[in-house]
Every structure is written in structure tokens, then in C-alpha cells.
Backbone of each chain as ProteinMPNN parsed JSONL, in Angstrom:
{"seq_chain_A": "MEAISEFRSYLESRLPGAVIRVRDLTGTEDHFDVLVASDAFVGKGLLEQHRMVMAVMKNRLDRSEVHAVKLKTMTLAEYELRANQEVRT", "coords_chain_A": {"N_chain_A": [[97.904, 121.025, 103.493], [99.636, 120.879, 101.435], [101.603, 118.938, 101.806], [100.112, 116.647, 101.557], [99.211, 116.677, 98.85], [101.616, 116.632, 97.576], [102.628, 114.182, 98.422], [100.726, 112.524, 97.332], [101.104, 113.0, 94.588], [103.643, 111.973, 94.361], [103.172, 109.245, 94.888], [101.498, 108.677, 92.736], [103.234, 109.009, 90.61], [104.883, 106.88, 90.972], [103.242, 104.727, 90.879], [101.899, 104.098, 88.292], [98.846, 104.602, 86.543], [97.22, 103.963, 88.615], [94.437, 104.5, 90.828], [94.454, 106.881, 93.266], [93.955, 107.863, 96.546], [94.403, 110.163, 99.132], [94.187, 110.862, 102.499], [94.438, 113.106, 105.206], [94.907, 112.024, 108.36], [95.191, 113.1, 110.875], [95.551, 115.795, 110.753], [98.081, 116.676, 110.885], [99.696, 116.262, 108.822], [101.304, 113.997, 108.621], [100.251, 111.575, 109.224], [98.662, 109.417, 107.284], [95.8, 108.404, 105.429], [95.599, 106.13, 103.038], [94.42, 105.173, 99.917], [94.779, 102.86, 97.395], [94.016, 101.927, 94.202], [94.517, 99.614, 91.76], [95.318, 97.974, 88.693], [97.571, 96.565, 88.749], [97.427, 95.004, 90.923], [95.922, 92.825, 90.411], [95.207, 89.451, 90.857], [96.964, 89.196, 92.925], [97.762, 88.631, 96.354], [96.567, 90.134, 99.436], [98.672, 90.814, 101.166], [100.835, 90.979, 99.43], [99.998, 93.041, 97.768], [99.985, 95.187, 99.564], [102.673, 95.193, 100.184], [103.762, 96.075, 97.764], [102.946, 98.74, 97.641], [103.982, 99.673, 100.012], [106.681, 99.425, 99.473], [107.092, 101.491, 97.735], [106.565, 103.613, 99.406], [108.487, 103.443, 101.256], [110.899, 104.986, 101.638], [109.91, 107.42, 102.468], [108.732, 106.728, 104.849], [110.942, 105.774, 106.212], [112.446, 108.086, 106.456], [110.887, 109.364, 108.158], [109.221, 111.354, 107.309], [106.723, 110.719, 106.722], [104.772, 109.514, 109.193], [102.909, 107.531, 109.812], [100.827, 105.256, 108.067], [97.674, 104.46, 106.95], [96.563, 101.918, 105.117], [94.81, 100.966, 102.21], [94.165, 98.658, 99.786], [93.175, 97.755, 96.462], [91.836, 96.232, 93.467], [91.207, 97.906, 90.324], [88.734, 97.154, 89.337], [87.46, 96.288, 91.661], [87.417, 98.679, 92.983], [85.71, 100.235, 91.402], [83.385, 98.795, 91.718], [82.906, 99.215, 94.413], [82.595, 101.983, 94.413], [80.289, 102.212, 92.971], [78.543, 100.966, 94.658], [78.66, 102.646, 96.672], [79.971, 102.127, 99.014], [81.829, 103.187, 101.389], [84.646, 103.676, 103.442]], "CA_chain_A": [[97.444, 120.341, 102.294], [100.725, 120.745, 100.476], [102.253, 117.64, 102.001], [99.21, 115.626, 101.017], [99.209, 116.638, 97.388], [102.965, 116.213, 97.183], [102.703, 112.745, 98.689], [99.855, 111.89, 96.349], [101.798, 113.078, 93.301], [104.751, 111.024, 94.429], [102.62, 107.896, 94.738], [100.993, 108.543, 91.359], [104.363, 108.871, 89.689], [105.49, 105.557, 91.168], [102.224, 103.695, 90.66], [101.171, 104.623, 87.144], [97.564, 103.965, 86.219], [96.46, 103.665, 89.829], [93.609, 105.512, 91.468], [95.065, 107.09, 94.59], [93.334, 108.871, 97.41], [95.159, 110.357, 100.374], [93.534, 111.715, 103.49], [95.224, 113.417, 106.404], [94.124, 111.463, 109.465], [95.354, 113.796, 112.149], [95.743, 117.214, 110.55], [99.482, 117.013, 111.112], [100.369, 115.971, 107.555], [102.241, 112.876, 108.686], [99.468, 110.346, 109.371], [97.824, 109.441, 106.096], [94.914, 107.314, 105.025], [95.902, 106.003, 101.612], [93.734, 104.141, 99.141], [95.367, 102.651, 96.075], [93.327, 100.948, 93.368], [95.374, 99.443, 90.592], [95.261, 96.656, 88.066], [98.799, 95.849, 89.087], [97.116, 94.14, 92.064], [95.094, 91.686, 89.987], [95.814, 88.136, 91.074], [97.924, 89.217, 94.038], [97.173, 88.623, 97.683], [96.544, 91.401, 100.16], [100.003, 91.109, 101.697], [101.712, 91.417, 98.337], [99.517, 94.364, 97.349], [100.493, 96.166, 100.533], [104.127, 95.253, 100.012], [104.083, 96.877, 96.583], [102.775, 100.154, 97.981], [104.943, 99.974, 101.082], [108.004, 99.58, 98.864], [107.125, 102.841, 97.178], [106.517, 104.61, 100.495], [109.499, 103.1, 102.253], [111.853, 106.05, 101.986], [109.192, 108.447, 103.232], [108.569, 106.212, 106.21], [112.268, 105.704, 106.824], [112.896, 109.434, 106.811], [109.91, 109.869, 109.12], [108.369, 112.42, 106.777], [105.408, 110.141, 106.952], [104.918, 108.726, 110.403], [102.05, 106.351, 109.788], [99.936, 105.177, 106.919], [96.594, 103.473, 106.965], [96.562, 101.583, 103.704], [93.755, 100.105, 101.672], [94.466, 98.39, 98.381], [92.19, 96.962, 95.726], [91.958, 96.358, 92.018], [90.326, 98.942, 89.772], [87.384, 96.584, 89.257], [86.89, 96.328, 93.013], [87.197, 100.088, 93.304], [84.49, 100.675, 90.724], [82.267, 98.114, 92.373], [82.678, 99.933, 95.668], [82.086, 103.316, 94.114], [78.895, 102.05, 92.561], [77.737, 100.602, 95.831], [78.866, 103.725, 97.633], [80.475, 101.592, 100.278], [83.079, 103.883, 101.687], [85.003, 103.615, 104.859]], "C_chain_A": [[98.58, 120.082, 101.322], [101.392, 119.384, 100.574], [101.401, 116.52, 101.417], [99.316, 115.546, 99.509], [100.578, 116.227, 96.858], [103.112, 114.699, 97.325], [101.891, 111.976, 97.643], [100.525, 111.874, 94.975], [102.941, 112.071, 93.246], [104.257, 109.59, 94.192], [102.141, 107.666, 93.303], [102.134, 108.325, 90.369], [104.992, 107.48, 89.784], [104.521, 104.41, 90.913], [101.337, 104.119, 89.485], [99.872, 103.849, 86.877], [96.696, 103.7, 87.436], [95.557, 104.831, 90.214], [94.118, 105.664, 92.896], [94.316, 108.177, 95.342], [94.13, 108.945, 98.705], [94.371, 111.297, 101.278], [94.48, 111.931, 104.657], [94.396, 112.996, 107.614], [94.121, 112.355, 110.691], [95.476, 115.311, 112.007], [97.183, 117.656, 110.714], [100.355, 116.684, 109.896], [101.446, 114.903, 107.67], [101.556, 111.543, 109.014], [98.457, 110.325, 108.226], [96.963, 108.19, 105.966], [95.035, 107.215, 103.511], [95.09, 104.87, 101.002], [94.404, 104.055, 97.782], [94.563, 101.575, 95.358], [94.111, 100.834, 92.07], [95.21, 98.054, 90.004], [96.563, 95.89, 88.232], [98.551, 94.864, 90.233], [96.354, 92.886, 91.667], [95.856, 90.382, 90.195], [96.814, 88.091, 92.21], [97.184, 89.257, 95.366], [97.32, 89.972, 98.359], [97.943, 91.793, 100.644], [100.918, 91.631, 100.592], [101.299, 92.794, 97.82], [100.073, 95.446, 98.274], [101.998, 96.327, 100.413], [104.512, 96.172, 98.861], [103.983, 98.37, 96.905], [103.769, 100.577, 99.061], [106.337, 100.217, 100.504], [108.17, 100.986, 98.309], [107.228, 103.89, 98.296], [107.689, 104.489, 101.461], [110.403, 104.272, 102.643], [111.187, 107.177, 102.769], [109.011, 108.023, 104.685], [109.91, 106.197, 106.936], [112.751, 107.076, 107.28], [111.946, 110.12, 107.78], [109.164, 111.107, 108.627], [106.92, 112.014, 106.941], [105.534, 109.217, 108.145], [104.113, 107.43, 110.324], [101.097, 106.422, 108.606], [98.902, 104.088, 107.166], [96.334, 103.154, 105.503], [95.419, 100.661, 103.331], [94.053, 99.908, 100.194], [93.353, 97.568, 97.749], [92.46, 97.107, 94.231], [91.01, 97.452, 91.545], [88.894, 98.437, 89.677], [86.705, 96.636, 90.626], [86.558, 97.771, 93.41], [85.908, 100.589, 92.673], [83.249, 100.058, 91.347], [81.889, 98.855, 93.651], [82.065, 101.3, 95.419], [80.612, 103.24, 93.743], [77.991, 101.754, 93.749], [77.8, 101.683, 96.901], [79.212, 103.189, 99.009], [81.818, 102.231, 100.536], [83.37, 103.788, 103.17], [85.285, 105.009, 105.369]], "O_chain_A": [[98.503, 119.181, 100.487], [101.706, 118.756, 99.563], [101.924, 115.561, 100.851], [99.493, 114.463, 98.952], [100.687, 115.564, 95.827], [103.656, 114.03, 96.446], [102.311, 110.932, 97.143], [100.513, 110.856, 94.284], [103.171, 111.413, 92.232], [104.836, 108.834, 93.412], [102.354, 106.597, 92.73], [102.011, 107.555, 89.416], [105.555, 106.97, 88.815], [104.933, 103.262, 90.752], [100.168, 104.456, 89.67], [99.82, 102.623, 86.974], [95.555, 103.257, 87.3], [95.874, 105.993, 89.958], [94.201, 104.688, 93.642], [94.08, 109.268, 94.823], [94.484, 107.924, 99.295], [93.951, 112.379, 100.867], [95.23, 111.032, 105.04], [93.32, 113.54, 107.862], [93.158, 112.365, 111.458], [95.501, 116.033, 113.004], [97.485, 118.85, 110.687], [101.578, 116.81, 109.936], [102.403, 114.905, 106.896], [102.214, 110.505, 109.074], [97.514, 111.116, 108.204], [97.356, 107.087, 106.344], [94.616, 108.12, 102.789], [95.079, 103.751, 101.514], [94.574, 105.065, 97.1], [94.443, 100.45, 95.844], [94.34, 101.824, 91.373], [94.991, 97.08, 90.726], [96.647, 94.708, 87.896], [99.377, 93.987, 90.484], [96.159, 91.986, 92.485], [96.999, 90.237, 89.763], [97.447, 87.061, 92.438], [96.11, 89.849, 95.476], [98.086, 90.831, 97.923], [98.345, 92.953, 100.545], [101.67, 92.586, 100.784], [102.15, 93.614, 97.476], [100.565, 96.48, 97.821], [102.534, 97.429, 100.522], [105.462, 96.949, 98.962], [104.831, 99.162, 96.493], [104.317, 101.678, 99.032], [107.076, 101.085, 100.969], [109.239, 101.589, 98.4], [107.891, 104.915, 98.143], [107.864, 105.312, 102.359], [110.641, 104.518, 103.826], [111.811, 107.809, 103.621], [109.117, 108.827, 105.611], [110.005, 106.556, 108.11], [113.374, 107.219, 108.332], [112.145, 111.269, 108.175], [108.549, 111.824, 109.416], [106.037, 112.816, 107.245], [106.303, 108.256, 108.122], [104.588, 106.366, 110.724], [100.634, 107.49, 108.208], [99.225, 102.96, 107.538], [95.93, 104.028, 104.736], [95.105, 99.706, 104.042], [94.179, 100.875, 99.442], [92.678, 96.787, 98.42], [93.206, 97.984, 93.797], [90.116, 97.872, 92.281], [87.948, 99.191, 89.905], [85.529, 96.983, 90.736], [85.559, 98.039, 94.079], [85.114, 101.276, 93.315], [82.211, 100.704, 91.486], [80.713, 99.088, 93.93], [81.141, 101.721, 96.116], [79.803, 104.078, 94.14], [76.854, 102.219, 93.835], [77.084, 101.633, 97.902], [78.796, 103.733, 100.032], [82.827, 101.84, 99.95], [82.477, 103.816, 104.017], [85.606, 105.183, 106.545]]}, "seq_chain_B": "MSGAHPFRISPRPSDIPRNGRPVLDTRRGDSTLERVDRLVNSAPVFLFIKGTPAEPRCGFSANLVRLIESLAVPYLTFDVLSDENIRAAAKEYVSWPTFPQLYVRGQFVGGNDIVSELAASGELRRLVRGEGDE", "coords_chain_B": {"N_chain_B": [[92.092, 94.906, 129.026], [90.579, 93.173, 130.398], [87.944, 90.772, 130.499], [88.656, 89.194, 128.422], [89.028, 85.793, 127.909], [91.167, 83.683, 127.398], [91.516, 80.473, 125.942], [93.42, 77.47, 126.364], [95.465, 76.063, 123.933], [97.55, 74.544, 123.992], [99.399, 71.532, 124.822], [100.453, 71.488, 127.426], [99.994, 73.632, 130.134], [102.227, 75.074, 130.927], [103.611, 75.528, 128.664], [102.536, 77.651, 127.445], [102.913, 80.813, 128.174], [101.6, 83.509, 130.17], [99.192, 85.471, 128.481], [100.405, 87.734, 126.078], [102.796, 88.155, 127.31], [106.238, 88.549, 126.864], [108.333, 85.799, 126.099], [110.933, 84.949, 125.649], [114.403, 84.9, 126.429], [116.028, 87.269, 124.95], [118.619, 87.82, 124.852], [120.449, 85.909, 124.28], [123.265, 84.36, 122.605], [122.791, 84.472, 119.868], [122.478, 85.612, 116.412], [120.802, 88.672, 115.634], [118.73, 88.386, 113.798], [118.21, 85.681, 114.029], [117.248, 85.671, 116.575], [114.895, 87.074, 116.193], [113.598, 85.266, 114.534], [113.25, 83.162, 116.326], [111.593, 84.374, 118.15], [109.204, 84.93, 116.636], [108.339, 82.416, 116.226], [107.686, 81.558, 118.694], [105.185, 81.255, 119.651], [101.943, 80.147, 118.563], [100.46, 82.329, 117.781], [101.768, 85.399, 117.346], [102.883, 88.677, 118.132], [104.616, 91.546, 117.087], [104.765, 94.509, 118.707], [104.309, 97.998, 119.613], [104.979, 98.843, 122.787], [103.044, 97.252, 125.362], [100.472, 94.678, 125.612], [98.817, 95.501, 127.709], [99.592, 98.11, 128.019], [99.696, 99.627, 125.385], [101.744, 101.504, 123.128], [101.0, 102.823, 120.925], [98.442, 103.563, 118.667], [97.822, 101.822, 116.577], [99.024, 99.454, 117.33], [97.55, 98.971, 119.631], [95.07, 98.509, 118.507], [95.506, 96.191, 117.012], [96.122, 94.345, 119.02], [93.661, 94.333, 120.305], [92.045, 93.144, 118.343], [93.173, 90.593, 118.222], [92.823, 89.744, 120.848], [90.079, 89.492, 120.806], [89.686, 87.111, 119.605], [90.205, 85.24, 121.431], [92.464, 83.518, 121.808], [95.582, 82.038, 122.789], [98.429, 84.153, 122.889], [101.573, 85.735, 122.139], [103.643, 88.603, 122.763], [106.061, 91.023, 121.664], [107.762, 93.877, 122.686], [108.768, 96.241, 120.558], [109.85, 98.66, 121.073], [111.439, 98.277, 123.172], [113.826, 97.23, 122.436], [116.14, 98.106, 120.287], [117.67, 96.744, 118.396], [116.262, 94.389, 117.859], [114.004, 95.593, 116.871], [114.909, 96.723, 114.443], [115.786, 94.409, 113.137], [113.477, 92.923, 112.914], [112.018, 94.308, 111.042], [113.586, 93.833, 108.848], [113.464, 91.077, 108.68], [111.013, 90.28, 107.536], [110.877, 92.056, 105.509], [109.275, 94.342, 105.97], [108.166, 97.495, 106.745], [106.994, 98.575, 109.041], [105.416, 98.643, 112.333], [102.51, 97.576, 114.138], [103.192, 93.978, 113.781], [101.806, 90.951, 112.732], [102.162, 87.492, 113.316], [101.301, 84.226, 112.395], [101.597, 80.989, 113.365], [104.312, 81.254, 112.769], [104.307, 82.441, 110.299], [104.313, 85.47, 108.541], [101.625, 87.659, 108.65], [100.628, 90.278, 108.364], [100.294, 93.863, 108.809], [98.505, 96.251, 110.839], [96.419, 97.219, 109.133], [95.968, 95.203, 107.192], [95.366, 93.036, 108.864], [93.092, 94.034, 110.079], [91.328, 94.068, 107.928], [91.201, 91.328, 107.372], [90.06, 90.473, 109.721], [87.562, 91.66, 109.606], [86.386, 90.28, 107.544], [86.198, 87.791, 108.551], [88.156, 86.055, 108.05], [90.445, 86.117, 109.56], [89.911, 84.799, 111.949], [89.563, 82.184, 111.029], [92.085, 81.735, 110.032], [93.742, 81.967, 112.297], [92.708, 80.087, 114.057], [93.017, 77.844, 112.605], [92.358, 75.636, 109.825], [89.207, 73.934, 109.22], [87.843, 74.554, 111.42], [85.805, 74.328, 114.275]], "CA_chain_B": [[92.294, 93.5, 128.709], [89.641, 92.338, 131.138], [86.877, 90.272, 129.644], [89.191, 88.165, 127.534], [89.309, 84.552, 128.623], [91.798, 82.808, 126.415], [91.641, 79.059, 126.285], [94.743, 76.975, 126.022], [95.486, 75.046, 122.898], [98.805, 73.827, 124.162], [99.28, 70.345, 125.661], [100.752, 71.772, 128.831], [99.856, 75.063, 130.43], [103.51, 75.744, 131.089], [104.115, 75.884, 127.342], [101.954, 78.923, 127.031], [102.96, 81.8, 129.245], [100.471, 84.433, 130.204], [98.988, 86.2, 127.237], [101.043, 89.015, 125.894], [104.109, 88.266, 127.967], [107.358, 88.023, 126.077], [108.863, 84.623, 126.767], [112.298, 84.531, 125.423], [115.557, 85.72, 126.725], [116.534, 87.614, 123.631], [120.032, 88.193, 124.946], [121.346, 84.8, 123.994], [124.339, 84.771, 121.712], [122.474, 84.336, 118.448], [122.336, 86.834, 115.65], [119.515, 89.302, 115.914], [117.701, 87.785, 112.95], [117.839, 84.395, 114.637], [116.392, 85.967, 117.738], [113.58, 87.416, 115.654], [113.007, 84.02, 114.066], [112.797, 82.407, 117.492], [110.441, 85.087, 118.727], [107.952, 84.791, 115.882], [107.912, 81.018, 116.336], [107.556, 81.225, 120.114], [103.778, 80.987, 119.94], [101.171, 80.073, 117.308], [100.074, 83.698, 117.433], [102.801, 86.266, 117.903], [102.81, 90.063, 117.666], [105.546, 92.622, 117.414], [103.982, 95.729, 118.922], [104.935, 99.062, 120.388], [104.385, 98.793, 124.109], [102.563, 95.942, 125.804], [99.013, 94.597, 125.467], [98.163, 96.306, 128.74], [99.926, 99.515, 127.786], [100.218, 99.869, 124.034], [102.287, 102.847, 122.97], [100.64, 103.243, 119.58], [97.046, 103.208, 118.411], [97.742, 100.668, 115.676], [99.327, 98.278, 118.156], [96.395, 98.772, 120.509], [93.984, 97.926, 117.716], [95.852, 94.81, 116.653], [95.951, 93.554, 120.239], [92.222, 94.2, 120.529], [91.535, 92.167, 117.376], [93.632, 89.26, 118.612], [92.124, 89.418, 122.095], [88.686, 89.136, 120.524], [89.662, 85.731, 119.126], [90.365, 84.381, 122.603], [93.504, 82.501, 121.643], [96.834, 82.447, 123.43], [99.364, 84.834, 121.999], [102.687, 86.398, 122.804], [104.043, 89.847, 122.108], [107.36, 91.603, 122.01], [107.732, 95.335, 122.564], [109.922, 96.637, 119.739], [110.448, 99.874, 121.631], [112.342, 97.882, 124.253], [115.074, 96.68, 121.896], [116.331, 98.714, 118.969], [118.201, 95.738, 117.472], [115.138, 93.542, 117.454], [113.118, 96.421, 116.059], [115.475, 96.816, 113.099], [115.861, 93.077, 112.53], [112.125, 92.455, 112.602], [111.658, 94.934, 109.759], [114.368, 93.15, 107.825], [113.079, 89.66, 108.66], [109.924, 90.08, 106.565], [110.86, 93.214, 104.608], [108.054, 95.105, 106.251], [108.814, 98.625, 107.421], [106.267, 99.174, 110.167], [104.805, 97.847, 113.389], [102.657, 96.193, 114.579], [103.25, 92.866, 112.834], [101.207, 89.702, 113.238], [102.629, 86.211, 112.776], [100.522, 83.06, 112.789], [102.44, 79.803, 113.159], [105.593, 81.645, 112.197], [104.14, 83.114, 109.011], [103.895, 86.867, 108.628], [100.276, 87.889, 108.104], [100.532, 91.663, 107.938], [100.189, 94.879, 109.838], [97.17, 96.536, 111.353], [95.401, 97.369, 108.084], [95.67, 93.888, 106.622], [94.71, 92.211, 109.875], [91.743, 94.579, 110.261], [90.507, 93.573, 106.82], [90.993, 89.892, 107.558], [89.149, 90.324, 110.848], [86.225, 92.065, 109.173], [85.832, 89.266, 106.652], [86.136, 86.515, 109.254], [89.286, 85.221, 107.64], [91.443, 86.096, 110.626], [89.538, 83.739, 112.89], [89.877, 80.905, 110.378], [93.545, 81.643, 109.928], [94.343, 81.797, 113.612], [92.241, 78.839, 114.663], [93.354, 76.74, 111.72], [91.21, 75.245, 108.991], [88.344, 72.909, 109.8], [87.478, 75.072, 112.735], [84.473, 74.038, 114.831]], "C_chain_B": [[91.296, 92.617, 129.458], [88.53, 91.893, 130.204], [87.374, 89.236, 128.669], [89.504, 86.931, 128.364], [89.886, 83.546, 127.647], [91.766, 81.354, 126.865], [92.988, 78.576, 125.799], [94.634, 75.925, 124.928], [96.736, 74.187, 123.018], [98.583, 72.601, 125.022], [99.498, 70.661, 127.139], [100.671, 73.271, 129.073], [101.195, 75.786, 130.49], [104.104, 76.152, 129.736], [103.643, 77.266, 126.911], [101.987, 79.892, 128.204], [101.726, 82.702, 129.186], [100.4, 85.237, 128.912], [99.761, 87.51, 127.204], [102.413, 89.135, 126.508], [105.204, 87.77, 127.043], [108.003, 86.872, 126.831], [110.354, 84.526, 126.763], [113.307, 85.479, 126.026], [116.201, 86.042, 125.394], [118.005, 87.991, 123.69], [120.958, 86.991, 124.853], [122.305, 85.207, 122.884], [124.023, 84.785, 120.227], [122.469, 85.675, 117.734], [120.932, 87.393, 115.885], [118.408, 88.709, 115.053], [117.258, 86.422, 113.481], [116.95, 84.608, 115.858], [114.975, 86.316, 117.275], [112.858, 86.141, 115.216], [112.469, 83.204, 115.234], [111.579, 83.066, 118.126], [109.154, 84.784, 117.968], [107.435, 83.36, 115.905], [107.672, 80.599, 117.784], [106.122, 80.946, 120.524], [103.044, 80.895, 118.611], [100.713, 81.449, 116.838], [101.044, 84.644, 118.132], [102.699, 87.665, 117.295], [104.072, 90.84, 118.045], [104.707, 93.883, 117.559], [104.853, 96.798, 119.577], [104.228, 99.127, 121.726], [103.967, 97.37, 124.444], [101.056, 95.876, 125.581], [98.285, 95.474, 126.488], [98.411, 97.793, 128.534], [100.539, 99.714, 126.409], [100.662, 101.315, 123.889], [101.956, 103.414, 121.593], [99.237, 102.739, 119.295], [96.902, 101.975, 117.527], [98.033, 99.375, 116.441], [98.148, 97.952, 119.061], [95.275, 98.077, 119.745], [94.264, 96.47, 117.371], [95.672, 93.894, 117.86], [94.464, 93.307, 120.511], [91.625, 93.126, 119.601], [91.928, 90.746, 117.779], [92.955, 88.824, 119.905], [90.715, 88.916, 121.817], [88.57, 87.697, 120.026], [89.826, 84.733, 120.263], [91.313, 83.218, 122.348], [94.755, 82.984, 122.37], [97.737, 83.159, 122.431], [100.484, 85.445, 122.826], [103.041, 87.658, 122.043], [105.475, 90.191, 122.481], [107.278, 93.099, 121.733], [108.968, 95.805, 121.793], [110.575, 97.922, 120.248], [111.467, 99.539, 122.729], [113.698, 97.42, 123.737], [115.256, 97.149, 120.452], [116.867, 97.703, 117.945], [117.104, 94.833, 116.947], [114.208, 94.33, 116.532], [113.613, 96.486, 114.608], [115.451, 95.458, 112.393], [114.482, 92.558, 112.138], [111.629, 93.071, 111.298], [112.338, 94.189, 108.62], [113.861, 91.725, 107.603], [111.998, 89.389, 107.619], [109.85, 91.216, 105.552], [109.559, 93.999, 104.752], [108.448, 96.257, 107.159], [108.152, 99.122, 108.699], [105.82, 98.138, 111.199], [103.424, 98.414, 113.684], [102.762, 95.192, 113.423], [102.642, 91.632, 113.495], [101.811, 88.499, 112.526], [101.715, 85.106, 113.294], [101.3, 81.812, 112.377], [103.713, 80.156, 112.386], [105.495, 82.384, 110.869], [103.671, 84.552, 109.221], [102.539, 87.049, 107.951], [100.141, 89.306, 107.589], [100.524, 92.6, 109.12], [98.732, 95.142, 110.189], [96.104, 96.598, 110.259], [94.978, 96.025, 107.513], [94.89, 93.043, 107.621], [93.284, 92.713, 110.125], [90.812, 94.087, 109.157], [90.18, 92.103, 106.978], [90.005, 89.64, 108.695], [87.718, 90.624, 110.415], [85.579, 90.991, 108.306], [85.698, 87.898, 107.321], [87.322, 85.614, 108.963], [90.324, 85.089, 108.754], [91.163, 84.955, 111.603], [89.891, 82.37, 112.317], [91.377, 80.669, 110.348], [94.177, 81.276, 111.267], [93.951, 80.453, 114.239], [92.624, 77.628, 113.827], [92.132, 76.292, 110.956], [90.421, 74.138, 109.667], [87.903, 73.278, 111.199], [86.034, 74.761, 113.063], [83.667, 73.081, 113.956]], "O_chain_B": [[91.19, 91.426, 129.166], [88.22, 92.575, 129.228], [86.577, 88.464, 128.135], [90.167, 87.017, 129.397], [89.183, 82.674, 127.137], [91.969, 81.055, 128.042], [93.616, 79.191, 124.936], [93.81, 75.014, 125.001], [96.948, 73.242, 122.257], [97.689, 72.598, 125.867], [98.786, 70.142, 127.998], [101.214, 74.07, 128.309], [101.289, 76.964, 130.147], [104.985, 77.008, 129.669], [104.288, 77.945, 126.112], [101.173, 79.791, 129.122], [100.929, 82.637, 128.25], [101.417, 85.625, 128.338], [99.767, 88.28, 128.164], [103.124, 90.109, 126.261], [105.101, 86.672, 126.496], [108.2, 86.945, 128.044], [110.973, 84.085, 127.732], [113.09, 86.688, 126.117], [116.844, 85.19, 124.782], [118.577, 88.431, 122.692], [122.107, 87.045, 125.29], [122.166, 86.28, 122.296], [124.897, 85.08, 119.412], [122.457, 86.733, 118.363], [120.012, 86.676, 116.278], [117.278, 88.546, 115.514], [116.085, 86.058, 113.395], [116.034, 83.832, 116.131], [113.989, 85.906, 117.887], [111.671, 85.958, 115.488], [111.384, 82.628, 115.157], [110.655, 82.391, 118.579], [108.139, 84.427, 118.566], [106.26, 83.107, 115.642], [107.477, 79.417, 118.066], [105.873, 80.453, 121.624], [103.473, 81.5, 117.628], [100.595, 81.698, 115.638], [101.121, 84.678, 119.36], [102.459, 87.817, 116.098], [104.528, 90.788, 119.188], [104.013, 94.278, 116.622], [105.968, 96.536, 120.027], [103.035, 99.424, 121.8], [104.479, 96.408, 123.873], [100.42, 96.911, 125.38], [97.275, 96.104, 126.176], [97.556, 98.627, 128.833], [101.742, 99.94, 126.277], [100.052, 102.229, 124.444], [102.573, 104.384, 121.154], [98.891, 101.611, 119.646], [95.978, 101.181, 117.702], [97.386, 98.349, 116.232], [97.794, 96.786, 119.234], [94.617, 97.175, 120.264], [93.373, 95.623, 117.432], [95.132, 92.795, 117.736], [94.067, 92.208, 120.898], [90.808, 92.309, 120.026], [91.124, 89.818, 117.69], [92.558, 87.666, 120.042], [90.216, 88.025, 122.506], [87.479, 87.127, 120.024], [89.615, 83.533, 120.086], [90.99, 82.067, 122.643], [94.961, 84.185, 122.545], [97.789, 82.79, 121.258], [100.362, 85.643, 124.034], [102.782, 87.775, 120.846], [106.016, 89.712, 123.478], [106.791, 93.528, 120.688], [110.081, 95.768, 122.316], [111.713, 98.232, 119.895], [112.247, 100.391, 123.156], [114.626, 97.237, 124.525], [114.61, 96.651, 119.53], [116.55, 97.798, 116.76], [117.026, 94.548, 115.752], [113.694, 93.802, 115.545], [112.834, 96.325, 113.669], [115.136, 95.37, 111.207], [114.339, 91.84, 111.148], [110.903, 92.428, 110.54], [111.743, 93.947, 107.57], [113.836, 91.234, 106.474], [112.056, 88.389, 106.904], [108.87, 91.328, 104.817], [108.856, 94.271, 103.778], [109.006, 96.031, 108.233], [108.692, 100.0, 109.372], [105.848, 96.932, 110.956], [103.194, 99.609, 113.498], [102.469, 95.504, 112.269], [102.926, 91.316, 114.65], [101.953, 88.486, 111.303], [101.394, 85.057, 114.482], [101.614, 81.61, 111.204], [104.125, 79.44, 111.474], [106.496, 82.897, 110.369], [102.742, 84.808, 109.987], [102.345, 86.634, 106.809], [99.604, 89.526, 106.504], [100.718, 92.197, 110.267], [97.847, 94.348, 109.87], [95.001, 96.081, 110.443], [93.789, 95.741, 107.369], [93.888, 92.417, 107.277], [92.374, 91.916, 110.355], [89.66, 93.736, 109.411], [89.048, 91.673, 106.754], [89.208, 88.703, 108.636], [86.781, 89.93, 110.807], [84.361, 90.815, 108.335], [85.153, 86.962, 106.735], [87.469, 84.546, 109.556], [90.998, 84.065, 108.868], [92.074, 84.242, 112.023], [90.437, 81.511, 113.009], [91.866, 79.568, 110.6], [95.031, 80.394, 111.35], [94.77, 79.782, 114.866], [92.557, 76.498, 114.31], [91.001, 76.534, 111.379], [90.916, 73.482, 110.584], [87.63, 72.421, 112.04], [85.147, 74.914, 112.223], [82.531, 72.745, 114.293]]}, "name": "protein", "num_of_chains": 2, "seq": "MEAISEFRSYLESRLPGAVIRVRDLTGTEDHFDVLVASDAFVGKGLLEQHRMVMAVMKNRLDRSEVHAVKLKTMTLAEYELRANQEVRTMSGAHPFRISPRPSDIPRNGRPVLDTRRGDSTLERVDRLVNSAPVFLFIKGTPAEPRCGFSANLVRLIESLAVPYLTFDVLSDENIRAAAKEYVSWPTFPQLYVRGQFVGGNDIVSELAASGELRRLVRGEGDE"}
């Protein structure tokens, strides 16, 4: 769990104001399911949203601390809408 | 891979090699980035993956191939595990750090997560088949 919370803190520090959720996909603390909801994504396409988060995670991926990330991005408004509808993946 | 029956959109069958087969001799004298550029433009739908469509070496690559297969369009792939130079250059080419990568008509679309979302919304089919589909 330590790697998860450390990774999450790192993302939070680099993506201020974002809602961030990190799940360990494999139990090995190197395959993460990451959800980022941020108003920095408003008006940006999916590819650019992912690019923004990937840029932050790049060094972790490069150093292979994090082997793989399943990423889901959305705006805060979309996140709240989803939470209200309880549509979770 | 059985069950997929891709139709040809190319004028001549010889233009479209068997699905998933890398076409190009990547050992020509060009720079590696030029080789990447030629690869991604070698077919309307092109994937950089780990392994091959028949034997993917990564779950994300396997999933992306499955999504593309479900569209029944011709596509080509290149195994980035087979060439470390291409692997590095492909990351640089679109400033994207991971594989798999999908390109449609030479344009980078995204990795497995993005393509999965586009597939779920039906946008992938529209994108791959081109607008004004059916």
C-alpha cells in the first residue's frame, strides 16, 4: 500500500486541485489503475488529457517503478456526474 | 484471431498485406524516426504493439488488437520488442511513453485506455472507417 499512497501523493502534488484515485491492479504495486478528474482538462481532448497526466508520470514509467498504468481522465463536472449516477468501472 | 474476416478497402489486394503482418523493411538507410514515420503511414490502421496479433506479449496490446479486429478493417502491426531503436523512436515520434499505440491514417489516436474509451462510445468505428460511414 505504501507505493500506492506515495504515487498518489506524487500525482496530487503535480496535479493540484485534481481528484485522484489509484488502485493496484495486480497486487504488485507496479500496475496501477489511475483516475484523474481535474478542471485543467476542460476543453481538452482525451489525448491531450492523457498526455498531461502521462507527462507527470513519465519519470516513474521511465525508471520502471511503475510498469503499467490504466488511465481514466475526466473533468470534475464529469466526475461528479458519474459519482451521482454511481457509474463506476 | 479466428472469426475475423477483414474486408479490403484498398484498390489492389497486394497493397494490403495480411492483417497484422509488418510490411516494411525497416533496415533501410533512413533515420529511425523516418522509419517510424513510414511505418505508421504504411496502412490506414497501424499499431505498435508488444508481440504479434497472434501472440501478443502484453495484455494491453492483446486488448488493442482485439478492439481493432472487432472492426473488421485491414491493419498492420509492428512488434516494438523486436527492435529497440524503433521502440525508442516511436515513443519520441508522438511523445507518448508507452505501448501499444494506435495510428489511423498516420495520426496518433492513443494507447489502450483511450482506444478502449473510443471503442465503447462507438467513436473508434467512425474514426477508423472514416466519416459518412454506411
